[in-house]
C-alpha positions as CSV (number, residue, x, y, z in Angstrom):
1,M,-9.3,-12.0,-1.6
2,I,-8.3,-8.3,-1.6
3,K,-7.9,-6.7,-5.0
4,A,-5.2,-4.1,-5.0
5,V,-3.3,-1.8,-7.2
6,L,0.4,-1.4,-6.4
7,I,2.2,1.9,-7.0
8,G,5.9,2.7,-6.5
9,M,9.2,2.7,-8.3
10,Y,10.3,-0.6,-6.7
11,A,6.8,-2.0,-6.0
12,E,7.8,-5.4,-7.5
13,D,9.9,-5.9,-4.4
14,I,6.9,-6.7,-2.3
15,L,5.0,-8.9,-4.7
16,P,6.0,-12.1,-2.9
17,L,4.7,-10.7,0.4
18,L,1.3,-9.8,-1.1
19,D,0.8,-13.4,-2.3
20,K,1.3,-14.5,1.3
21,Y,-1.5,-12.3,2.5
22,D,-4.1,-13.2,-0.2
23,I,-3.8,-9.8,-1.9
24,E,-4.3,-10.0,-5.7
25,V,-2.6,-7.2,-7.7
26,I,-4.8,-6.1,-10.5
27,S,-4.0,-3.9,-13.5
28,S,-7.5,-3.0,-14.5
29,G,-10.9,-2.5,-12.8
30,T,-11.6,-0.9,-9.5
31,P,-9.4,-2.0,-6.6
32,D,-10.4,-2.5,-3.0
33,L,-7.1,-1.0,-1.9
34,V,-4.2,1.0,-3.3
35,I,-0.8,0.0,-1.8
36,T,1.9,2.6,-2.2
37,Y,5.5,1.4,-1.9
38,G,7.7,4.4,-1.7
39,G,7.4,7.7,0.0
40,D,5.2,10.8,-0.1
41,G,5.4,11.0,-3.9
42,S,3.9,7.5,-4.4
43,L,1.1,8.4,-2.0
44,L,0.3,11.6,-3.9
45,V,0.3,9.7,-7.3
46,A,-2.0,7.1,-5.8
47,E,-4.5,9.6,-4.7
48,R,-4.4,11.4,-8.0
49,E,-4.9,8.2,-10.0
50,Y,-7.3,6.5,-7.5
51,P,-9.2,9.2,-5.6
52,C,-11.4,8.0,-2.7
53,I,-10.0,4.4,-2.8
54,P,-8.3,3.5,0.6
55,K,-4.5,3.7,0.6
56,L,-2.0,1.6,2.4
57,P,1.3,3.4,2.4
58,L,4.4,1.3,2.8
59,R,7.9,2.8,3.0
60,D,10.3,1.7,0.2
61,S,13.3,0.1,1.9
62,R,15.5,0.9,-1.1
63,T,15.2,4.6,-0.9
64,A,14.0,5.4,2.6
65,P,15.2,4.1,5.9
66,L,12.6,1.9,7.6
67,C,11.4,2.6,11.1
68,P,11.9,-0.5,13.2
69,R,8.3,-0.1,14.5
70,H,6.8,-0.2,11.0
71,K,8.0,-3.3,9.2
72,T,6.3,-4.0,5.9
73,E,5.2,-7.5,6.8
74,E,3.8,-6.4,10.1
75,I,1.8,-3.6,8.5
76,L,0.4,-6.0,5.9
77,D,-0.5,-8.5,8.6
78,S,-2.2,-5.8,10.7
79,Y,-4.2,-4.6,7.6
80,V,-5.4,-8.1,6.7
81,Q,-6.3,-8.9,10.3
82,G,-8.3,-5.6,10.5
83,R,-6.1,-4.2,13.3
84,L,-5.1,-1.0,11.5
85,K,-6.9,2.1,12.3
86,S,-8.4,4.0,9.4
87,S,-7.9,7.8,9.1
88,E,-9.2,10.3,6.6
89,M,-7.3,13.3,5.5
90,L,-8.7,16.5,4.0
91,K,-7.6,17.1,0.5
92,I,-7.2,20.7,-0.7
């Protein structure tokens, strides 16, 4: 089971999906993953609060139009199956 922290204004929207993928949302302790549900701001908050923990950014469908190629469920499935490519970004 993946232990994750969920960050975003409407993050509760994807809780049912996370159950489907065996991802446990935790409120304390060190997570394996930080899932951001929003936009750039959510991702920046996540890095400030949880530096060096891997992030999985998901676009919030309430406030940002979704790209047809990047559906939330498909991204989660790819992550859990190990098909997503990891990348590191320089922080300044």
